[in-house]
C-alpha positions in Angstrom: 0.0 0.0 0.0 1.1 3.5 -0.7 0.5 4.6 2.9 3.0 1.9 4.1 5.7 2.7 1.6 9.0 3.7 3.2 10.1 7.2 2.3 13.6 7.2 0.7 16.2 9.6 1.9 18.1 11.9 -0.3 21.2 9.6 -0.2 19.0 6.6 -1.2 17.6 8.5 -4.2 21.1 9.6 -5.3 22.3 6.0 -5.0 19.4 4.6 -7.0 19.9 7.2 -9.8 23.7 6.5 -10.0 23.1 2.7 -9.9 20.5 2.7 -12.6 22.5 5.0 -14.8 25.6 2.8 -14.5 23.6 -0.4 -15.2 21.9 1.2 -18.2 25.2 2.2 -19.7 26.6 -1.3 -19.1 23.5 -2.8 -20.8 23.9 -0.4 -23.7 27.6 -1.2 -24.1 27.0 -4.9 -24.1 23.9 -4.9 -26.2 24.7 -2.4 -29.0 27.5 -4.4 -30.7 25.2 -7.3 -31.2 22.4 -5.0 -32.4 24.8 -3.3 -34.8 25.8 -6.7 -36.3 22.1 -7.6 -36.6 21.2 -4.4 -38.4 24.3 -4.4 -40.6 23.5 -8.0 -41.7 20.1 -6.9 -43.2 21.3 -3.5 -44.5 22.6 -2.8 -48.0 26.4 -3.2 -47.8 27.0 0.2 -49.5 25.0 2.0 -46.8 26.9 0.2 -44.0 30.2 1.2 -45.6 29.2 4.8 -45.7 27.7 4.8 -42.2 30.6 5.7 -40.0 28.5 6.4 -36.9 25.7 4.6 -35.1 23.4 2.2 -37.0 20.1 2.0 -35.0 17.9 0.0 -37.4 18.2 -1.9 -40.8 18.2 0.4 -43.8 17.3 -0.6 -47.4 16.9 -4.3 -46.6 19.3 -6.6 -48.5 19.3 -10.4 -48.0 22.2 -11.2 -50.4 24.6 -11.9 -47.5 22.2 -14.4 -46.0 21.6 -16.1 -49.4 25.4 -16.5 -49.8 25.7 -17.9 -46.3 22.8 -20.4 -46.5 23.9 -21.5 -50.0 27.2 -22.7 -48.4 26.9 -26.4 -47.6 29.5 -26.1 -44.9 27.0 -24.1 -42.8 24.5 -27.0 -42.7 27.3 -29.5 -42.0 28.5 -27.2 -39.2 25.0 -27.0 -37.7 24.7 -30.8 -37.7 28.0 -31.3 -36.1 27.4 -28.6 -33.5 24.1 -30.1 -32.6 25.7 -33.5 -32.1 28.5 -32.1 -30.0 26.2 -29.9 -28.0 23.6 -32.6 -27.2 25.9 -35.5 -26.6 28.6 -33.4 -24.9 26.1 -31.6 -22.6 24.5 -34.9 -21.5 27.8 -36.5 -20.7 29.0 -33.3 -18.9 25.9 -32.9 -16.8 25.7 -36.6 -15.7 29.4 -37.0 -14.9 29.6 -33.7 -13.1 26.5 -34.5 -11.0 27.8 -38.0 -10.2 31.2 -36.7 -9.2 29.7 -34.0 -7.1 27.3 -36.4 -5.4 30.1 -38.8 -4.5 32.3 -36.1 -3.0 29.4 -34.5 -1.2 28.7 -37.6 0.9 30.0 -37.8 4.5 32.8 -40.2 5.5 33.9 -40.7 1.9 37.5 -42.2 1.7 40.0 -39.5 0.6 37.3 -37.0 0.1 39.4 -33.9 0.9 42.5 -34.9 -1.1 40.3 -35.8 -4.1 38.5 -32.5 -3.9 41.7 -30.6 -3.6 43.2 -32.4 -6.7 40.1 -31.6 -8.7 40.0 -27.9 -7.6 43.7 -27.6 -8.3 43.0 -28.2 -12.0 40.9 -25.1 -12.1 44.0 -22.9 -11.6 46.7 -25.1 -13.2 46.5 -27.5 -16.1 48.8 -29.3 -18.5 48.5 -26.8 -21.3 47.8 -27.1 -25.0 50.7 -29.2 -26.1 50.6 -31.9 -23.4 46.8 -32.2 -23.8 47.2 -32.6 -27.6 49.8 -35.3 -27.0 47.4 -37.2 -24.7 44.6 -37.0 -27.2 46.9 -38.2 -30.0 48.2 -41.1 -27.9 44.6 -42.2 -27.2 44.0 -42.3 -31.0 41.2 -39.7 -30.8 42.6 -37.4 -33.5 40.0 -36.8 -36.3 37.3 -38.4 -34.3 34.2 -36.8 -32.7 35.2 -37.9 -29.3 38.3 -35.6 -29.5 35.9 -32.7 -29.2 33.6 -34.1 -26.6 35.9 -36.0 -24.1 38.5 -33.3 -23.2 37.1 -31.3 -20.3 34.1 -33.5 -19.5 33.9 -32.1 -16.0 34.4 -28.4 -15.4 35.5 -27.6 -11.8 33.3 -24.5 -11.5 30.2 -26.5 -12.3 31.4 -29.3 -10.0 31.7 -26.9 -7.1 28.1 -25.6 -7.8 26.6 -29.1 -7.8 28.6 -30.3 -4.8 27.4 -27.2 -2.8 23.8 -27.9 -3.9 24.0 -31.6 -2.8 25.6 -30.6 0.5 22.7 -28.2 1.2 20.1 -31.0 0.9 18.9 -32.2 4.4 20.3 -35.5 5.4 16.8 -36.5 6.5 15.8 -37.1 2.9 18.7 -39.6 2.4 18.0 -41.3 5.7 14.3 -41.7 4.9 15.2 -43.2 1.5 17.6 -45.7 3.1 14.9 -46.8 5.5 12.7 -47.5 2.5 15.4 -49.7 1.0 16.8 -47.3 -1.6 20.5 -47.7 -2.6 22.9 -44.9 -3.5 21.9 -44.8 -7.2 18.2 -44.6 -6.4 18.8 -41.8 -3.9 20.9 -39.9 -6.4 18.6 -40.4 -9.4 15.2 -40.1 -7.7 15.9 -37.6 -4.9 19.0 -35.5 -5.3 18.7 -34.8 -9.1 15.0 -33.7 -8.9 15.6 -31.5 -5.9 18.6 -29.9 -7.7 16.8 -29.0 -10.9 17.7 -25.4 -10.6 21.4 -26.0 -10.5 21.1 -28.6 -13.2 19.4 -26.1 -15.5 22.2 -23.6 -14.9 24.9 -26.2 -15.4 23.2 -27.5 -18.6 23.2 -24.0 -20.1 26.8 -23.4 -19.2 27.9 -26.6 -20.8 25.6 -26.2 -23.9 27.0 -22.7 -24.6 30.5 -23.9 -24.2 30.0 -26.7 -26.7 28.0 -24.4 -29.1 30.7 -21.8 -29.2 33.7 -24.2 -29.0 36.1 -24.3 -31.9 39.6 -24.6 -30.5 39.4 -28.3 -29.8 38.0 -29.0 -33.3 40.8 -26.9 -34.8 43.5 -28.8 -32.9 42.1 -32.3 -32.9 40.2 -32.5 -36.3 42.8 -31.2 -38.7 42.1 -33.6 -41.5 38.3 -34.0 -41.2 36.6 -30.7 -42.2 33.3 -32.7 -42.4 33.4 -33.0 -38.6 34.0 -29.3 -37.9 31.4 -27.5 -35.7 29.6 -24.4 -36.7 31.9 -22.1 -34.8 35.0 -23.3 -36.7 33.0 -23.1 -40.0 32.0 -19.6 -39.2 35.7 -18.7 -38.5 36.6 -20.1 -41.9 33.9 -18.2 -43.7 35.0 -14.9 -42.1 38.6 -15.5 -42.9 38.0 -16.6 -46.5 35.6 -13.8 -47.3 38.1 -11.2 -46.0 40.9 -12.9 -48.1 38.6 -13.0 -51.2 37.8 -9.3 -50.9 41.5 -8.4 -50.6 42.7 -10.4 -53.6 43.2 -8.7 -56.9 40.4 -9.0 -59.4 38.1 -10.4 -56.8 34.4 -10.6 -57.6 33.6 -10.2 -53.9 33.7 -6.5 -52.7 34.9 -5.5 -49.3 31.3 -4.3 -48.5 29.8 -7.7 -49.4 32.6 -9.5 -47.5 31.7 -7.5 -44.3 28.0 -8.2 -44.9 28.7 -12.0 -45.1 30.7 -11.7 -41.8 27.7 -10.0 -40.1 25.2 -12.6 -41.5 27.4 -15.5 -40.5 27.7 -14.2 -36.9 23.9 -13.9 -36.6 23.3 -17.3 -38.1 25.8 -19.0 -35.6 24.8 -17.1 -32.4 21.0 -16.6 -32.7 20.0 -20.2 -31.9 21.9 -20.4 -28.6 20.7 -16.9 -27.6 17.1 -18.1 -27.8 17.8 -20.4 -24.8 18.6 -17.6 -22.4 15.0 -16.2 -21.9 13.8 -19.7 -20.9 16.6 -20.4 -18.4 17.3 -16.9 -17.1 15.1 -17.4 -14.0 17.3 -20.3 -12.9 20.6 -18.2 -12.9 20.3 -16.5 -9.5 18.8 -19.6 -7.8 21.4 -22.0 -9.2 24.5 -19.9 -8.6 23.4 -18.8 -5.1 22.6 -22.3 -3.9 24.3 -23.1 -0.6 25.6 -19.5 -0.1 23.3 -19.2 3.0 22.7 -22.2 5.2 20.3 -22.3 8.1 
């Protein structure tokens, strides 16, 4: 009710104004580059080249860049591979991370603290690119889909989130399940996972975005199999090749059209994963803050 509303002091009003101003500026700084790429991808390339300032909306709609992008068979192959890597990789990531977190969240687990320390240590120090490449090569995974999926199956940050979530669940639930005859797998699958749906949703999104945007592993471990390249690596190749074609002598591709192809390729590769955020946004705060306050 309006009559019960607390009157803000002058300092509170100033703080709110400054906070909202800073937040608005940060939102604008983060959002406008993507909006510019979106507008430029639909705008006539000659207008984009002449526009040295701000582009607020598409002008003189031109879809030639999208036609060139979608006529490239590598785009569709990249989409197929990225979907395979994202779906299969995310399922393995989530299940293995949840199982490891559950095991190390139980009380009286043998070597619990040393194992947790060893896992956490890898978040700050790792073998590096060359040793990891040699391991993948020695396992015979080069030019195989598993070379993209298997390295980094468990991310330590997500492991910590899930372990904290499991530790915050009351022990009474597990004790009641054991009285009813449930084993550890039943407790994990039927009790802990459903109760931890918020953290699972956040972890799933983190892993899915990582797989969707991933290209470094594919570039290192799939050098001779371009038919297995994900969309991100295909996008990189299109951007580089269009720029090279525009700079070559006697090129049929102008610099303006090359830039338009870059913009269209970026939109095509990022728009699908961006559509997931509105559906999972409500889980972010709940999932990340799980276990921060215990009562």
